[in-house]
N, C-alpha and C positions, 0 to 999 in steps of 0.2 A: 592568462587570457585577457585580451584587450577588451575594455569596456564597450567598445563599438562593434565587437564581433556579432555577426548575424546569428542569432540563436532561435531555433524553432523549438517550441515547447508543445509537444503533442499531448492532448488531453488537458488543456489549460483550465477547463471549467470544473474539473473534478477536484476532490479534496487535495490530492497530491499536486496536481498540475497548478492549481491556483496558489498553493503554498510556495511552489517553486517560482512562480511569477512574482509574488510578493517579495521573496528573498532576493531575487535577481535585481528587482527595481530598487530595493533598499540599499543594495550594494553597488549601485551606479551603472548597471547594465541597461542600455537605452535602445538597443536595436533588436527587439524581441518580436518574433513572428508567431501568430496564433491563427487557428482556423477552427470554427465550430464544426460539429459533425455534419450539419446541413451544408456547410460550405465545402467540406472535404470529407468524403467517406473513406476512412482509412482502410476499410475492407476491400476497396476497389484498387487493384494494383495499378492500372493505367492512370487513374486519377492521381494517385500518390506520385508516380513517376513524373507525370506532367508538372505537378506542383514543385517537386524538387528541381527539375530542369529550369523552371521559370524563376524560382526564388533563390536557388543556390545558397542554402544556409551553410554556415561554417561549422555550427554545432547543433546537435539534435539531442533533446532530452525526451525520452519515451516514457511519459506518464499516462499513456492512453491504454485502457483495458476495460474489458467487461468484468466487473467485480461483484461480489456478494458473499453472504455468509453460508453456513451449512445448508440451510433450506434452499437457497437459490442454486447452489452448486448441485444439489441432489435432484432438483426438479428440471434443470436445464443443462444437462451434461454436454449435449452436442454444441450448443451455443458457447458454452464456456471454453470448450476445447477449440472449436473451429474459428470463432470470431477473434479470439485472442491470438491464435496463430496467424490469421490473416493480417490483423493490425500490425503486429510486431514484425512479421516477415516482410511486409511491404515497406515498412519504415527502414528496417535494417538493410534490405537490398537496395532501396533507392538511395540511402545514405552512402552505401559502398560505391554504387555506380556513379554518384555525383561528387565523389572525393570529399565527403564531409570529414573535417579534421578530427572531431571528437564526438563520440556517440555514448550517451549514458542510458543504459537499459535498466529500468526499475522492475523488480519482481516481487517475490514474497518468500517468507521463510517456509511456506508449505512445499517448496521444491525438495526439501530434505525428507529422508525416509521417516515413516511414522514412529518406528522404534529405534531411531539412531541414538547413540550415546549422547548424553547431555554434559555440557552445553554443545550446541550444534556448530561444528566446524565446517568450513567451506569444502574441505576434502571429503566430507561424508556424502556429497552429491552422487546419486546413482549407485549407492552401495547396498540398497535394500528397497523393499516395497513402500509405496506411498500410503498416506491416509486415504481410505476409500471415499470419504465424504467430500473431498475436494481434489481428487486426483486429476480431474479433467483440466481444471485451471492450472494445477501444478505441472502437468505434462506440457501444456502450452508454454508456460514460463521457462521450463527446462530447455525447450527447443530454442527459445530466445537467447538464453545464456550460452548455449552451445554454438549458436550461429555467430554471436559476437566473439566467442573464443576462437572459432574457426577463422573469421576474418582477421583477428589479431595475429593468429599463428601463421596464416598463409600470406597475408599482405602487410603485416607489421603496422596495422592501423590502431589508433587509440580508441578502441571500443571496450567499454568497461561495464560490468553489471553490478548493481547495488541491490542487495536483498534485505529489505527491511523486515523487522518483526511486525507484530500486529500494530496497525496505525489507527490513530483517532485524532480528532481536533476540529478546528474551524472548517466549515463547509462539509462536514461529515454527512453521511446518509442515515437518516432516522426512519426510513420506511421499514416497518417491522417485517415485511415479506422479503426484503433483500439486504437488510443492514447487518453489520457485524455486531459482535456481542456487546461491546462497550456503549456505542450510541443507542442500541436497542434497550439496554438497561436504563440509560438516562431517560429515554422517552417513557418507558414503562413505569419507572418510579415517579416521574413527574405527573403523569396522568393519574396514577393511583393516589398521589397526594392531593391532586385537585378533586378527586372523587372520594373525599372523606377518608383518606388513608386506607383504602381497601387493600387486601393482601395482593402481593405480586407473585405470579408463578413464573419460574425460570426453568430453562431446559437443563436436563442432566442432573448430576449428583453434586456439582459444585466443587469437586475435588481436583479436576485437571488444573495444571498450572500454566499461566500465560504471562508473557512479557508484552508491555505496551510502550509505544514510542509516539510522542506528540509530533504531529505532522510537520511543524516548523523545524523540528530537529532533523527530520529526513531531508527537508529542503536545504538545510544548512550542509548536510553531507553531500548533496548534489553540487552545491556551490564549491565545497572543498574539492570534489572530483574535477570540477571545471578548472580550478586554479592550481591544481597539482597534477603531475603525471603519476598515476597509480601503477606500480610495477606489475601487478597481477590482474587476472581477468575477472575475478569474482570476490566481492567483499560483503560481509554481513554488516548490517546497520541496526543497532538496537541500544538498549540501556545496560544489558548484562545483568538485569535484576528481574525476577518474576514473583508472582503471587498466585494463590488459588482463585478460581472463579468465585468462590464463596467470599473470599476477602475483598475481591473487586466489587462484588455486589454490595457488601456492607459499606465500602468506601463511597460508592456512588449514592447509596441510600442516604448516607449522612450528608453528602454534599447537596443533594436535592432537598433533603428535609422531610423525607417520607417516614411516617411513624408506624406503619403497619407491618404485617407479617410477611416473611419471604417463604414461599413454598417451592420446593425443588421437585420437578417432574422427572423422576429417574427412568421413566419409560422412553424418554427422548435421548438421542445420542450425545455423548460427551465430546467426541472427536479425539484428537491426539492427546495422550495423557500429559505430555509436557513438551513445550517448545521454547527453550531458552537458547539465545544466540551466543556463540563465542564471538566477541567483537574485538578480540585482541589485535587483529591485523589493522583495523581502522585506528584503534588507540595507539598502536605503534607508529602510525603515520602522523598522528597528531590531532585526530578528530575525536570529539566526545560530546555526548548529548548534554543539554543544559536545563531542560524542563522536567521537574519532578512530576510524578503521576498525580498527586493531589492538586498541584497547580494546573496541570493540563486538563484534568477533569473539570475544575472550576471554570476555566476558560471555555471549554467545550459546552458546558451547561449554560453559560452566559450567552454563547452564540445560539444555542437551541432556543432559549427564551426569546431572543430577538427575532428569530426566524420561524417559530413554531406555527405561524399561520399557514406555512407551506405544507403542513402535514395534517391530514384528517385525524380527528380524534378516534381512538379505537375503544371498543367495548371491553371492559375488564371483568 
């Protein structure tokens, strides 16, 4: 990939998109195109087509999506299904129509069946039913994967899908109504510490196992996909290591310095029992993560401390 290649990063202000921008700039890519949602509504097909015809990007990285945790997925199923399909379908179709050389589609490990064998292999896609608490987002992302695969199969174009495990890091979302588990825990433990180390109540039993990838490592996998021709249409991106939610909570509690009790509310859903990614395909090609979980949590907490004025304090 030439350093002057015209690269459009969709969703550049989100956690993933901003990490991709930082990674590309650090590695000498200078011709980057971005648009805010107010400048370009990716749900509007004609607006997206007009943008592609005008700008003619050579590469597209789709990091744009409506995202959230269990609560947000459960409360807004229609938006999570429809808006994500609108965004990705408009981008994929416009890229195809305008002869984009390379398209990198970013999804999520939730595309795999709830009770699939562990670790999750790419070939497990569509072999069983999904986790009900986030099936709307998962179905949308599956259609994106299959659309890229169809273009690859029918037209021979370099459209590839990267499916990361649970992400966290710089520029994460710490809104307790829409955030994922790791940033939500960081905020809860921090605010409990600030409130004389009151107890922290967390959802579920603490027994499900999860894998977490620092967002800069995902950005590095995107860079890897740009600079190499990946022979298959779908690749898992993760660490290949997981831990229980209880262990995660204790790790974050220690990093934050909270001294109080952890209470588990077992009346709340756990979600999928385990989601560990098989990342052997990416390892075989030469990519591997570099940021350990403890290091990534420390970096994420530092970023939260520097930006917490953006979040209203919650009652605990």
